[in-house]
N, C-alpha and C positions, 0 to 999 in steps of 0.2 A: 077562508080563502076569498080573495077578491074576484070580481067579475073579470078583470084584466088577466089575472092568473089562470082562471078557468078557460078563458078564450085562448090564451097562450098554450096551455096544455092540450086542449082539444086540437088546435091547429097543428101543433108539433106531432101529436100522436097520429093524426091523419096523414101528415107528410111522411112520418116514419113507416106507416102501414103501406105506403105506396110501393115499397120494396118487398113486401111480404109475398106477393104473387111470384116475383122473380126467385125468391128464396125457395118457395115451394116447388117451382119448376126445376130448379137446379137439383133439389133433393130427389124429386120423383124420377127425373131423367138421368141422374148421376152424371151430368155433363154440364160443364160451364164454359166450354170453348167459345161460345158465342159472346161471352162477356169480355169487355175490355178491362184488363187489370189496371191500366193507367187511370181510367175513369174512376174505378173503385177506389184506388189509392188517393186520388185527388179529392174525391167526395169524402172519404173517411178523414182525411187530413183537415178538410174544411169543417166537418162536423166536430172534430176534436178541438179545433180553434173556438168554435161556438161554445163548447162545454167549458173551456178555459175562460172565455169571456163571461159566461154565466156565473162561474165560480167567483171571478173577480168582482162582479156586480152583485153577487149573492141573489141571483135571479133564478129561482128554482124551476119555473117553467122552461126556461132556456136550457138549464142543466139537464133536467129529466128528459125532455123530448129529444134533444140532440144526442144525449147518451144512448137513448133507445135506438135512434136512427143509426148511430155509429155502430152499435152492437149488431143490428140486422145486416148492415152493409159489410162489416168485418166478417160476419158469418158467411156471407155470400162469397167474399174473396177467399176465405180459407177453404170452403168447400170446392170452389173452382180449382184451387191448387191441388187439393186432395184427389179429386176426380181426374185431373190431368195426369197424375202419377200412376193411376191404375190402368 
């Protein structure tokens, strides 16, 4: 693995981890009303585009880190909807 790939993966993981405290808060409080679904949808859409871009360029750091971020933010969006129904 090159230094560039390592830096890319570390940067992406740190960026993806930024949403983890929000995910933990939503799970603990079983409440996601304070979150904007439009913001989450736009964010997940952008992250999905980054994954597609990474696939087209065969750029694994871009694919892995943005897929991780998309997973975390999709989880937040799904849990928000699940807790709103209860």
